[in-house]
Each structure stands twice: as C-alpha cells, then as structure tokens.
C-alpha angles and dihedrals in degrees: 000000000000122000121256093251092053091047090052092049090054100042103036097071091043092053092046095052093040098248094121100070105119104115092205091054091047090050091049092053092046093048092049093049092045093063097051135054128343090247091058090043090058089048090051089055090049090055091044092057091055093060118057097178099066119120126249093263091072092051091047090053094057094040089051090049092053092047092050090046089054095242097123095161090064090048090055092045090055091048090055090048089051090056092044094059093044100254114152120235114219137202090282093052098057099055087053093047093048089049088053090051090052091047092051092040084234097157095160091053090047092052092050093049089047089054090050094060101031092102094038123099085238089071088070093056110113094222092049091048091049091051091050090051091048092049094053092045094050092046091054095248090132098162091052090046090053091047090053090047093050092051095050106112092205117032113199123203088254090058092051090049093047092053093046092047090050091053092048096048092052096047098256094129094151091056090046091054091049092052093042090057090052095053114121089210135005135207133193091275091058092053093043092053091053094045090048091051093055094040093053090056094047095253093136096155091061091041090053091048090055090044091054091048094056116108093199128029130187132198091272090059092056092044092052092051095046091048092046093053092045094050093046089056097253096121092158093061090043091056092046091056091043091055094051097039107126093214125032117186126181089273091057092052090046092051092052093047089049090047091057091046096053089046090058093252096122092151092058089045091055092046090052090048090055090052093051108121091216119024101214131176087263094060094041091051093046093053094046089048088050092055089047091053089050088052092241097138094164092060091043092053092047091052091047090054091048094053111117090207133015129202131193092274091055091057092044092053091055092043090051090047093056091046093052090049090052092242095138094161090060090040091055091045090052092045094054092043093056114112090217132015122206128190090269090059092054092045092052093052093045089050091051094054090044093054090053091051093250094135096155090059091043091051092047090054091046092052093048101043110114097225131021128199126190090269089060090056091046093050095053092041089049089051091055089048093051091048093049097246103136093160090063091048090057095046093047092050089053088053089049090055092048089054089048092237110162115234121219130210092279092052093053092044090054091046092050090049090054091047089050091053089052094044092229099159097171093052090045091054089051090055088048089054089050089052091052093045092051092045096237112174118246093207093092138039095320092063090051092048093049092051090049093047095051091045094052090047088054100251107128093166092057091048090054092048091055090046091051091050093058108099099189110037123192129191092272091061092051091047092048095053092044091050091048094050090047093054091049094050095246094142100156092048090050091052089052092049091050090053090051089050092056091047089053089057092241109149112226122225133205091279090056091056093048088057097046092046090051089050091053090047095052092046096043093241096154098163092048091048092053090048093053092044090057093038095060094064101029099046105021102028093233111146111221114254128205090271091059092048088049090055091049092049089051091048094050093041095050091050092052099256093126096151091053090047091053090048090052091050091050092049096049113125090220135043114279115245130219092271091061094049093044091053090051092046093049092051091047088057091051093049096036096237106154096179094057091040092056090046092052096041092052092055093042091053090051091053099040109020096178097048111118096198094079092055096043096047094046092046090052091050090051089050095050090050093048096249093133095158091060091045091052091049090054093052088048092052090049090054093047093049091042092234105170130197114238115265113240122229137182136199133222121193115212127170094339092311124110118217121199121208119190123201111267094006117122098172096103109107093228098041095112094048090047092049091051092053093043092049092052090049091047091050092054092046092045091053093056091042091050093049092052092046093051090052094047094044093047096233093165091058096054119112139153089262092055090058097028099135096051094036090060093059090074092224089135135012144155112253116237094233135049124240124254090280092053094253121146112244126227112193123199117191104205096190090064094053117097111173093187092061102039133062114250091221092060091048091053093049090051090049094053093043091054093047089053091048091050091050091053088058093055112124116230113281095020126099110173135095128209114221118200117193109196106210097173109125091015116159133179092262088063092058115113114165093177093056092048090048090051091051092051093043090050091057093040099049107020105025102033117181090012098103109085102172142340120218117199102199124200097350110192124219091260089064095063098082089044090054090055087061096041098048097070089048092058093067110190091349090076087085089061093060121105126183111214145144131250092264090060090051091052098044103038107029108035142038116238096263096044101052113125110253093241091060101045114117 
C-alpha cells in the first residue's frame, strides 16, 4: 500500500493533464483510500470533489470512512457538498448521515435532513427509519425518538433495542422497563441494556435479578455486572462474579483492575494486572488510571514509561492526571508531545486551564482546536461559569446557535446558571421555552437549573411550577427548590416541602439541611431551625459541618439571640469560617451590639484581611451608637491598608448581545443613550412611587399645628427670603437637635412640612432648594445619622431634582468622622455639598438685607 504522499505524486499530474478520467478507476482509488487512514480519507474527498459525475457509491464510501474515523463533521460537510452539485443520496447514504449527526450531536442538522426525506419513499425504508430513531435517541431528543418509534410500521428487534437503550442512557429507566415488558421478543442486547440501566443508577439488586433471569449471557453481560458492583462499592461481589465468569476478555480484566483501583485497593489491582494472561492496552491503561486516582503520580509515570505500546487513551490518561494535579506545565508538555491529539485531549487541556482561572489560554485553545464536540462547548462554558464570567457564557452560547451546534442537557444547565447569576428573567424564560420546544426532560440537570434560575431571578411561583412538572424527582431537585425558597425568604413553604420530601422517602443530605436551615433563618423560625439541626445527626446520622453551624449562628443572630449565637460559635468542634463571623457581625449591626461586633470583626479580619465588609459594617455600628471617633479611625485604617469596596456592575441584554456597565465607568459607546432611556424609565417609576409615598405619609394633612411642639424649637425653618439665585432656603440648626429627647417620627414630619413650604415659595421657572446646615456649636449628642439619611432620601426619592446645594457651615473637628459615615449615604448628592463658614454664606449667597439672622455678622 503506497503512502499518501506517493499516491499524490502519481495521481496529481494525471488529473491535471486529464489522463485520469476513468470513473471506475477513480471509484477504486476513492474506495481504497476511504478504508485506510484519515489522511488518505481526506485525499479521497479531495479527488471526489474534482469529479462531479461519480455515482452515489463513491460519496457513500468517503462518508462511511469519516463516520468510522469519528470525524462526523466532515461526513456532514461532504453530504452537503453532494446536495450542492446535484448528486442523489440513496438509502445507504441516509443511515450514514444520521449516524454522523448523532456522532456530532448535531440535532438541528438531523432534524433538517429528516424533513428533507419525510415525503420521500426512502423514509419508509427500515434501515433509514432505524437510523433516524437512533439519531434522535443519541442526541437526547427522547420524545421525538419515541414518536418515530411509534410510527414505524415494522419494528425490528434493533429498533426496540435502540429505543430502550436511549431511555436508559438518558435516565428514563421507568420508560425503558415499560417498553422492555412490551417487547415481542428479546435478545441479549435487550437484557444488557436493562441491566446496564439499573447498574448505572446503583440499583444492583434489580440488575442482579434480571441477570439471574437471563437464559443466555454474553461477555458484555458479565462485564456490566462486574462494573456495576465495583462502582457501587461492592468489590467483593464484583470479584465473585469475575472469578466465575465463563469468558474473560481484556475488557473484563480491565474492569476488575479498575474496580480495585476506584475502591482504594491499588495493591490488589496491581496483583491482578500481573496475573493477566495477556497484558493489553486496556489493562495497562486501567492500572495507570488506578494509580492516578490514588494520586500516586510517580507509579503512574513509571508504568507509562514501561508500556510497550501506547494508544490515544494512554496519553489522555496521563494528560488528565497532570491537569487534575494542577501541573499545567507538565500537562502542556505532554499535550505537545502526543503523536496524535483527539477531541478528548483538547478538552482535557482546556478544562485544566479553566480550573486554574486561565480563561484567555483556555479560550485560545478552544478557538484553535480542529474539531469541537458538545463536550468541548460544555468545558469552555463550564470554565466561564466557574470563573464567574456569565457574560461570556451568554455570548458563547449565541455563537453556538449561529454555528447550529446542538446543546445537550449540560450545555443548557450551564447557560441557565449564567443567566441566573445575571438575573436575566426574560432570557431565562426564553431558554425554558426552548427546552419545552425541544422536548428536553426535566428529570435531570435541566430541571435543577430551571428551578435555580427562577429562584435567583426572584420568581418562587415559577420555581414551584417547574418542580411540580418533574415526574421523577431526585435529591438534586428537592435541594434546588429548598435552596430557592430559602433565598427568597419563603420559610414556611420550605418547611412544607421538606415534609413532603420525607414522605416521599427521599433521604436528605448535608446540602438539604443547609437549605432548610437558611430558610428557617430568613423566616425567623428559630424553633424549627433547632429541630432540623438536631434531626440531621439524630435521625439521618449527618454530622453538622461548618456551613450548618453558620446557618444556626445566622438564625440565632437575626432573631436577637446574640449571646446564644456567640456560645454556639465558641462550642463549634471546628474553626468558624468567614460566613459565620459575617453573619454574627451583620446581626450585631442590626441589634446595635458593639461588643459582639468587635469580636466578630476581629476574627473576620484575621480570616479575610482584604475584605471591606468587616470595616464597613463595624464603622456603621460605631456611627449608629455615636462613637464617631472609632468610626473615623476605621475609615482611616481602610485607606492606609488600601482596602477597597467592590465596584458594582449591571448587565443589559439587547438583540442577543450582553452589555456590561460598571459603576462610575462611562467608556461604553452606548452609555449616554442607555442613561437617557433609564432616566425616563426612572422618572415614570419615581412619579408613581412618590404619589404612593405622599398618600401613605399623609403629606396633605401636615401643618404647623400638627408638629407644633417640635416646630417651636427652631431646629429647622424656611427662611423668609430666597438666595441670590432665587432659591428658597431651608435652614437646619444642628445644635438644637437632640435625638435622644425627641421622637424620630415628629422630626420626619417637620422635615417634610418644611420641604413642602420651601417648594411653595419657588419662583416661576425655578425648581431647586438651598439647604443650609448650621454646624456651629455642634456636639456628638446632636449627631443623628438616621435623621440626616431621611432628609437626603426624601430629596432623592420623593423630591428628585429639587435639591440644589447643601452648605455645611462651621463644621467642628468632631464632625469629621461623622461625615465619613454620612458621605456614602448621600449617593450622588455628595457632589452638591460644600463646607464653608458664615462669612461665605453672607457674601456669596445673600444680599445684605436678605441674610438669615443667625448668619449676620
């Protein structure tokens, strides 16, 4: 057999000068090349594209070669070329093409090709029908596969087996059992499919019952059972079956070696390897993989070097081992030393870089790999998910749709997770519609992802609807709905769901209890929380982890039982993490307990030195308790240590493109247009919000008589004259304000009444008010952050664009730490603040005869 280069050297001149024209000779060359290496197969396609008058047999030969070489994308490409030049596919072409669609997971392409032949006589061919059924089953379109199966006029045994195998592989074991019981006849494959389905889900008792019922077993039957026992942890039963198996092939030996390895019996695995009558690539690979799983890389490397022959799997095992150990330098070295690289090799390396956060390198590999399967897309999408880059998940999925790549359940689950992180409800509901339209089952990861997405978008009802639609619920579905309800504060509903879960005989795990404890915490169900905390160890034998203690600390802290929360933290059998201390600190802020706050903040700073939340929360507590010196010192420490608060960002989805806007950043090309639209939306919303607030607050009923006692103190008033710009003037005298002696409600009524009075004094065409805060004589007992916050919030939310400027007059030194707390509360109004003295007020803001009496020289 001549090499491809030699063949090219011989044929190229003949083709160019027109000597190679005999169609039979051309077909012979194409057929010969199609049954050898991929390189010759590609050359056969090159020749095929030069001759447009060849019959379908030649095309089928090359398409079959690509399918057998596991390059389905090239098989589909050649099929489309075949249609383009007017060649006619026959009943042998379509089974190959549908097999290529299944291999490439190209469901969309498969559906289109199915539509092309649905009215053709070829659609009635038994082999074509069987290939359509197989394509839908392998692509996960189970309902369409069943529809195809039901409409088949003559169902062969292969068709029955294909449908059952499809059900089993996609977790629909109940449907598989139902169909298995309807079969007119069964063969070994039928039984093996059912046994395999139960074994994969750990139902070894049922699998063994079917195994014992079989009249005839083949090697595959024994292999499935041995593998099932090994993977379910019953290595003793696996070895018993291995010993009595009538035929042991290299796969059987490999399964048993792998069984010992995954059961942490690497010594027994090695002993069995030495006893293997024929050490094949399968057994070598299984033992190396066993050492890798036991984290013995030295032994794995030695075995790899000793291998007399290596196949693609051997290289991929070592590549995967280096990736899992985080040795990316060795992984890259191995990758580029490989004689051949398949799609699995590329996927492993991309996954390795993704797990280390090296997404630029991962994306570069993804973009340059010669062939991508659905796993490739899932690996890169999963990398973006792990590295908290939801925008990239969305954009890559759009690209996937443009390229007509068919997503699988994992793809959609990752996409929904990214959408959930962005809170894009509308987009999430569109993906849900896609799931329904394509008949994806909700019994697996998609159901979990949909529940999670709706919960994170704030739609508890939609989460419950999805949950109720799931016919076969596993633990992940129960955990997802409990977690969602917990995050939305639906504590009582979560308690009810947990009760239903127990009635359904679904055993909860540690994740379940984290969710139910969180639900109790958010709903203030202290007694229920205690009950679940004790239940997990007493009834289910699950020892509480740090996450469960964190939930209990949060529950006790939120409900005001701070001393009990501190006692629980001190009694924990393990070291408290940052979540525990943050929960305690947050509750201390709510209940104003400085001692506990300092205790929690100290430990939080030790665990996470650069975290700004400890400083901010503690500083706010100091401010609320009037310890402004301590608050100022904390802000100073933050500045010295360069501890920064996280920058907020938001996303807007428009025409399948996601736009990110970061706080304070105006670099986006459409930022001004977006702000204009947002501002108009905000104005409409603010109007309705303002109307409701005025009604609830009773603004129309306010008068000087209704706040007579506090009005007479002179702590705040509207000046009788406007300033030089014609603005009404609202004066606040801080030294006359004593929050300990006066009701906050009365202060707020006075504040709103004076704003209304100032607005009534506005000249035509003007809309702003000048606020003067007289800080002369201010002392710490006059400080009232909540009153100041109410005044600013009133302007911000209910009187927008009415605040023209704020003058802080004569601020003493003691006011500086208080200002550090007030400034963040002022939002965008902080830019309107000016510190000045009384002379500035007189000379710049008023004429001589209109100066407020308190500011005259």
